[in-house]
C-alpha positions as CSV (number, residue, x, y, z in Angstrom):
1,X,-3.9,58.2,6.2
2,X,-6.3,59.0,3.4
3,X,-5.5,57.0,0.2
4,X,-6.4,58.0,-3.3
5,X,-6.5,55.1,-5.8
6,X,-5.1,56.4,-9.1
7,X,-5.9,53.2,-11.1
8,X,-8.8,54.1,-13.4
9,X,-9.6,50.4,-13.8
10,X,-10.6,50.2,-10.2
11,X,-13.7,52.3,-10.9
12,X,-15.0,49.9,-13.5
13,X,-16.9,46.6,-13.4
14,X,-14.2,43.9,-12.5
15,X,-16.3,41.1,-14.1
16,X,-16.0,42.5,-17.7
17,X,-13.5,40.8,-20.0
18,X,-12.0,44.0,-21.1
19,X,-11.1,45.1,-17.6
20,X,-9.7,41.6,-16.7
21,X,-7.6,41.5,-19.9
22,X,-6.2,45.0,-19.3
23,X,-5.4,44.2,-15.7
24,X,-3.5,41.1,-16.9
25,X,-1.6,43.2,-19.3
26,X,-0.6,45.6,-16.6
27,X,0.4,42.9,-14.3
28,X,2.8,41.5,-17.0
29,X,5.4,44.2,-17.0
30,X,6.9,43.2,-20.3
31,X,3.7,43.9,-22.2
32,X,2.2,46.6,-20.0
33,X,0.4,49.3,-21.9
34,X,1.4,51.6,-19.0
35,X,4.9,52.0,-20.2
36,X,7.1,55.1,-20.4
37,X,8.9,56.6,-23.4
38,X,12.0,58.7,-23.5
39,X,13.0,60.6,-26.7
40,X,16.8,60.7,-27.5
41,X,18.0,63.6,-29.7
42,X,19.6,62.6,-33.0
43,X,23.0,64.0,-31.8
44,X,23.0,61.5,-28.9
45,X,23.3,57.8,-28.9
46,X,21.4,57.3,-25.7
47,X,23.5,54.2,-24.7
48,X,24.4,55.6,-21.3
49,X,20.8,56.4,-20.5
50,X,19.6,53.0,-21.6
51,X,22.4,51.4,-19.5
52,X,21.3,53.3,-16.4
53,X,17.6,52.5,-17.0
54,X,18.2,48.8,-17.3
55,X,20.1,48.8,-14.0
56,X,17.1,50.1,-12.1
57,X,15.2,47.5,-10.1
58,X,11.9,49.1,-10.9
59,X,12.5,48.6,-14.7
60,X,12.2,45.2,-16.5
61,X,13.4,46.4,-19.9
62,X,14.3,49.5,-21.9
63,X,14.0,48.9,-25.6
64,X,15.3,50.9,-28.6
65,X,15.0,50.1,-32.3
66,X,18.3,48.2,-32.1
67,X,16.9,45.7,-29.7
68,X,14.5,44.4,-32.4
69,X,17.5,43.1,-34.4
70,X,18.5,39.8,-32.6
71,X,22.0,38.9,-32.0
72,X,23.6,35.6,-33.1
73,X,21.3,35.2,-36.1
74,X,23.6,32.8,-38.0
75,X,23.5,30.2,-35.2
76,X,19.7,30.7,-34.7
77,X,18.9,30.4,-38.4
78,X,20.9,27.2,-38.6
79,X,18.8,25.7,-35.7
80,X,15.6,26.7,-37.4
81,X,16.7,25.1,-40.7
82,X,17.5,21.9,-38.9
83,X,14.1,21.8,-37.4
84,X,12.4,22.4,-40.8
85,X,14.2,19.3,-42.2
86,X,12.3,17.1,-39.7
87,X,9.0,18.9,-39.7
88,X,7.2,18.7,-43.0
89,X,4.0,20.8,-43.3
90,X,1.8,20.0,-46.2
91,X,-0.2,22.8,-47.8
92,X,-3.8,22.0,-46.9
93,X,-5.0,24.3,-49.7
94,X,-3.4,21.9,-52.3
95,X,-4.3,18.6,-50.5
96,X,-8.0,17.6,-50.8
97,X,-9.6,16.8,-47.5
98,X,-11.8,13.8,-47.1
99,X,-14.2,14.1,-44.1
100,X,-13.5,11.4,-41.5
101,X,-16.3,9.0,-40.5
102,X,-18.4,10.0,-37.5
103,X,-17.2,7.0,-35.5
104,X,-13.6,7.8,-36.2
105,X,-14.1,11.3,-35.0
106,X,-15.8,10.1,-31.8
107,X,-12.8,7.7,-31.2
108,X,-10.5,10.7,-31.7
109,X,-12.5,12.6,-29.1
110,X,-12.0,9.8,-26.7
111,X,-8.3,9.9,-27.2
112,X,-8.3,13.7,-26.8
113,X,-10.3,13.3,-23.6
114,X,-7.8,10.8,-22.1
115,X,-4.8,12.9,-23.1
116,X,-6.4,16.0,-21.6
117,X,-7.3,14.2,-18.4
118,X,-3.7,13.0,-17.9
119,X,-2.5,16.6,-18.5
120,X,-4.9,18.1,-16.0
121,X,-3.6,15.8,-13.2
122,X,0.0,17.0,-13.6
123,X,-0.5,20.3,-11.8
124,X,-3.8,21.4,-10.3
125,X,-2.8,25.0,-10.1
126,X,-1.3,25.7,-13.5
127,X,-3.4,27.5,-16.2
128,X,-2.7,24.6,-18.6
129,X,-4.1,22.1,-16.2
130,X,-7.2,24.2,-15.5
131,X,-7.8,24.5,-19.3
132,X,-7.3,20.8,-19.8
133,X,-9.8,20.0,-17.0
134,X,-12.3,22.3,-18.6
135,X,-11.8,20.5,-22.0
136,X,-12.3,17.1,-20.3
137,X,-15.6,18.3,-18.8
138,X,-16.8,19.6,-22.2
139,X,-15.8,16.4,-24.1
140,X,-17.5,14.2,-21.4
141,X,-20.7,16.2,-21.7
142,X,-20.7,15.8,-25.5
143,X,-19.8,12.1,-25.5
144,X,-22.6,11.4,-22.9
145,X,-25.1,12.3,-25.6
146,X,-26.3,9.2,-27.5
147,X,-25.1,9.1,-31.1
148,X,-28.0,9.4,-33.6
149,X,-27.1,9.1,-37.4
150,X,-27.8,12.4,-39.1
151,X,-28.2,14.9,-36.3
152,X,-25.2,13.3,-34.5
153,X,-23.1,13.7,-37.6
154,X,-24.0,17.5,-37.7
155,X,-23.1,17.8,-34.0
156,X,-19.7,16.1,-34.5
157,X,-19.0,18.4,-37.4
158,X,-19.6,21.4,-35.2
159,X,-17.3,20.1,-32.5
160,X,-14.6,19.4,-35.1
161,X,-14.9,22.9,-36.5
162,X,-14.8,24.5,-33.1
163,X,-11.6,22.5,-32.2
164,X,-9.7,22.6,-35.5
165,X,-11.1,25.5,-37.5
166,X,-7.9,27.6,-36.8
167,X,-5.5,24.7,-37.3
168,X,-4.8,25.2,-41.0
169,X,-3.9,28.9,-40.6
170,X,-1.7,28.0,-37.6
171,X,0.1,25.4,-39.6
172,X,0.7,27.9,-42.4
173,X,2.0,30.4,-39.9
174,X,4.4,27.8,-38.5
175,X,5.5,27.0,-42.0
176,X,6.4,30.6,-42.6
177,X,8.2,30.8,-39.3
178,X,10.4,27.8,-40.3
179,X,11.6,29.8,-43.3
180,X,13.0,32.9,-41.7
181,X,15.5,35.4,-43.2
182,X,18.1,37.6,-41.5
183,X,16.7,40.6,-39.7
184,X,18.4,44.0,-40.1
185,X,17.3,47.6,-39.4
186,X,16.5,47.9,-43.1
187,X,13.9,45.1,-43.3
188,X,12.1,45.8,-40.0
189,X,8.4,46.5,-40.4
190,X,7.7,50.1,-41.4
191,X,5.2,50.6,-38.6
192,X,7.7,49.5,-36.0
193,X,10.4,51.8,-37.4
194,X,8.0,54.8,-37.6
195,X,7.1,54.2,-33.9
196,X,10.7,53.9,-32.7
197,X,12.6,56.4,-35.0
198,X,11.5,59.9,-35.8
199,X,11.8,61.5,-39.3
200,X,14.6,63.8,-37.9
201,X,16.6,60.8,-36.5
202,X,15.3,61.0,-32.9
203,X,15.2,57.6,-31.1
204,X,12.5,56.4,-28.8
205,X,13.3,54.3,-25.7
206,X,10.3,52.2,-24.5
207,X,10.6,51.4,-20.8
208,X,8.6,48.6,-19.2
209,X,8.1,48.1,-15.5
210,X,9.2,45.2,-13.3
211,X,6.4,45.9,-10.9
212,X,2.7,45.2,-11.0
213,X,1.2,48.6,-11.8
214,X,-2.2,47.5,-10.6
215,X,-0.8,48.5,-7.2
216,X,-0.9,52.3,-6.8
217,X,2.4,52.5,-4.9
218,X,4.1,50.5,-7.6
219,X,3.0,53.1,-10.2
220,X,4.5,55.9,-8.2
221,X,7.8,54.0,-7.7
222,X,8.1,53.2,-11.4
223,X,7.4,56.7,-12.6
224,X,9.7,58.3,-10.0
225,X,12.5,55.9,-10.8
226,X,12.3,56.7,-14.5
227,X,12.1,60.4,-14.0
228,X,15.2,60.5,-11.9
229,X,17.2,59.2,-14.9
230,X,15.1,60.9,-17.6
231,X,13.1,63.9,-16.3
232,X,11.3,64.4,-19.6
233,X,9.9,60.9,-19.7
234,X,6.3,60.5,-20.8
235,X,3.8,57.8,-21.6
236,X,0.8,55.9,-20.2
237,X,2.2,55.4,-16.7
238,X,3.2,59.1,-16.4
239,X,-0.2,60.2,-17.6
240,X,-2.0,58.1,-15.0
241,X,0.3,59.2,-12.3
242,X,0.0,62.9,-13.2
243,X,-3.7,62.6,-13.5
244,X,-3.8,61.4,-9.9
245,X,-1.8,64.4,-8.7
246,X,-4.0,66.8,-10.6
247,X,-7.2,65.3,-9.3
248,X,-5.9,65.4,-5.7
249,X,-4.9,69.0,-6.2
250,X,-8.3,69.9,-7.7
251,X,-10.0,68.0,-4.8
252,X,-8.2,70.0,-2.2
253,X,-9.1,73.3,-4.0
254,X,-12.7,72.3,-4.3
255,X,-12.9,71.2,-0.7
256,X,-11.3,74.4,0.5
257,X,-13.6,76.5,-1.7
258,X,-16.7,74.6,-0.4
259,X,-15.7,75.3,3.3
260,X,-15.0,78.9,2.7
261,X,-18.1,79.5,0.6
262,X,-20.4,77.8,3.2
263,X,-18.8,79.6,6.1
264,X,-19.1,83.0,4.3
265,X,-22.8,82.3,3.5
266,X,-23.6,81.3,7.1
267,X,-21.9,84.5,8.4
268,X,-23.7,86.6,5.8
269,X,-27.0,85.0,6.9
270,X,-26.6,85.2,10.7
271,X,-24.0,87.9,11.2
272,X,-22.7,86.0,14.2
273,X,-19.4,84.1,13.9
274,X,-20.2,81.7,16.7
275,X,-23.5,80.7,15.1
276,X,-21.8,80.0,11.8
277,X,-19.2,77.9,13.7
278,X,-22.0,75.9,15.4
279,X,-23.2,74.7,12.0
280,X,-19.7,74.1,10.7
281,X,-18.2,72.1,13.5
282,X,-20.5,69.0,13.1
283,X,-19.6,69.0,9.4
284,X,-15.9,69.0,10.1
285,X,-16.3,66.1,12.6
286,X,-18.4,64.2,10.1
287,X,-15.8,64.6,7.4
288,X,-13.1,63.3,9.7
289,X,-15.2,60.3,10.8
290,X,-16.1,59.6,7.2
291,X,-12.4,59.5,6.1
292,X,-11.4,57.4,9.1
293,X,-14.2,54.8,8.6
294,X,-13.5,54.7,4.9
295,X,-9.9,53.8,5.6
296,X,-11.0,51.3,8.2
297,X,-13.4,49.6,5.8
298,X,-10.9,49.7,2.9
299,X,-12.8,52.2,0.7
300,X,-10.1,54.4,-1.0
301,X,-10.9,57.6,-2.7
302,X,-10.9,57.3,-6.5
303,X,-11.9,59.3,-9.6
304,X,-15.6,58.6,-9.0
305,X,-16.0,59.2,-5.3
306,X,-13.5,62.0,-4.8
307,X,-16.4,64.5,-4.9
308,X,-17.9,63.0,-1.8
309,X,-16.5,65.4,0.9
310,X,-17.3,68.7,-0.9
311,X,-20.7,67.3,-1.7
312,X,-21.1,66.1,1.9
313,X,-20.5,69.6,3.2
314,X,-23.2,71.0,0.8
315,X,-25.7,68.3,1.8
316,X,-24.9,68.2,5.5
317,X,-25.0,71.9,6.2
318,X,-28.8,71.9,5.7
319,X,-29.4,70.0,8.9
320,X,-27.1,72.3,10.9
321,X,-28.8,75.4,9.5
322,X,-32.3,74.1,10.5
323,X,-31.3,73.2,14.0
324,X,-29.3,76.4,14.7
325,X,-32.1,78.5,13.2
326,X,-34.7,76.8,15.4
327,X,-32.5,77.6,18.4
328,X,-32.2,81.2,17.3
329,X,-36.0,81.6,17.4
330,X,-35.7,81.5,21.2
331,X,-38.7,79.3,21.8
332,X,-36.9,76.1,22.6
333,X,-34.2,75.4,25.2
334,X,-31.1,73.7,23.8
335,X,-31.8,70.5,25.7
336,X,-35.2,70.2,24.1
337,X,-34.2,70.8,20.5
338,X,-34.1,67.1,19.7
339,X,-37.8,66.8,20.7
340,X,-39.0,69.4,18.2
341,X,-40.5,68.9,14.8
342,X,-37.4,70.4,13.2
343,X,-35.2,67.6,14.6
344,X,-37.7,65.0,13.3
345,X,-37.7,66.6,9.9
346,X,-33.9,66.6,9.8
347,X,-33.9,62.9,10.6
348,X,-36.5,62.0,8.0
349,X,-34.8,64.1,5.3
350,X,-31.4,62.5,6.1
351,X,-32.8,59.0,6.0
352,X,-34.3,59.7,2.6
353,X,-30.9,61.0,1.4
354,X,-29.1,58.0,2.8
355,X,-31.5,55.6,1.1
356,X,-31.2,57.4,-2.2
357,X,-27.4,57.4,-2.3
358,X,-27.2,54.0,-0.6
359,X,-28.8,52.3,-3.6
360,X,-25.7,53.2,-5.7
361,X,-23.6,50.9,-3.4
362,X,-25.2,47.9,-5.1
363,X,-24.2,48.7,-8.7
364,X,-21.6,46.6,-10.4
365,X,-19.6,49.7,-11.4
366,X,-16.9,49.9,-8.7
367,X,-16.5,53.6,-8.8
368,X,-20.3,54.3,-8.6
369,X,-20.6,51.7,-5.8
370,X,-17.8,53.3,-3.8
371,X,-19.4,56.8,-4.2
372,X,-22.7,55.4,-2.9
373,X,-21.0,53.8,0.0
374,X,-19.1,56.9,1.0
375,X,-22.2,59.2,0.6
376,X,-24.4,56.9,2.6
377,X,-21.8,56.7,5.3
378,X,-21.0,60.4,5.3
379,X,-24.6,61.6,5.4
380,X,-25.3,59.1,8.2
381,X,-22.4,60.5,10.2
382,X,-23.4,64.1,9.4
383,X,-26.9,63.7,10.8
384,X,-25.5,61.9,13.9
385,X,-23.1,64.8,14.5
386,X,-25.8,67.4,14.0
387,X,-28.2,65.6,16.4
388,X,-25.7,64.6,19.1
389,X,-22.9,67.2,19.0
390,X,-24.7,70.3,17.8
391,X,-27.2,70.5,20.7
392,X,-24.3,70.1,23.2
393,X,-22.4,72.9,21.6
394,X,-25.5,75.1,21.6
395,X,-26.0,74.4,25.3
396,X,-22.5,75.8,26.0
397,X,-23.3,79.2,24.4
398,X,-23.2,81.9,27.1
399,X,-25.7,84.3,25.4
400,X,-29.3,84.1,24.7
401,X,-30.4,83.3,21.2
402,X,-31.2,86.2,18.8
403,X,-34.8,85.9,17.6
404,X,-35.7,87.3,14.2
405,X,-37.3,90.7,14.2
406,X,-41.1,90.4,13.7
407,X,-43.0,92.7,11.3
408,X,-44.7,95.8,12.5
409,X,-48.1,94.2,12.8
410,X,-47.5,90.6,13.4
411,X,-45.5,88.4,15.8
412,X,-43.9,85.1,14.8
413,X,-46.3,82.1,15.3
414,X,-45.3,79.6,18.0
415,X,-43.5,76.5,16.8
416,X,-44.4,73.1,18.1
């Protein structure tokens, strides 16, 4: 079955940090940017809809403005106050800081290295252990450099700033977090309220998936599940899903128009339906072989390479036209068509096209690479079908070829 990959990230370079970060966000359903929103009219509470949505296995959470007001605040505030009694954070802006001696800093780096090494051995697969191991390697590399007064002090200062430059701001943030106040609908941030509540009182329900939407099937399951409960749902996931449906529909229209247009032009040129069919049959077979091998090799259709099949018909019909036209001249038996200069020209031209499109397969852009792979594969199969299947079809024709009418004073020159 032909598969269309609706994920627009799968046509981009997977090694870029932006693509990796976005894929991580999508994999984490609770923070996925491909969420879905439902608008609740002001005359409705929406509690029944939210209850239904939260009960669906495809949905991790359905949030309204009321979910941003935590429950049990009195007990939680008491716990935070108890913590603040035991954790005193001095304001670094009021306390003068005396730089530590270089040797003391190096000793601190040794202790940091030992603590990180112990942490990295706890679990080899956890992200924390991997980060700790990377820190151990970096510290070992720095400590291996002999200490030289002057330049060594500057290097130690740079290391200290890279490790601790953000510590003061983080401590100030922790200090603010240890002095919280009660949260109500009235003191929520204005930007949050504007996003979740309309000026006319309409409420927004943000729905996050429990599935990894990097998988195309999961995207469809999530959108379909939400739409069954809320047909007017919209959002990033719905836009991506509907874009897929629209692109597939447009592809089918373009493919059908290409087939009809090529068939009409061939019939208008030759006025013989069977001759037009001779040039079209290898194209149809090449398209079938291309889609089959693409599925076998794991190359799905996507937003970049979806134009391959209509483009393949436009490129591949040239070879069929040349071979059928050569046969129509009447100077070459069907079994000898492959030994003519026309067949050689078809091969050389197709090889040049395959080489040109094949270079796209080596680009880092996944969409461009898949387009190059499919075009190179499709053109190769098209020329094979034209050279192997078309002469066999021509040999089965019961009639003699129809040569073109020569002018009044000249005959057509012989072809090699």
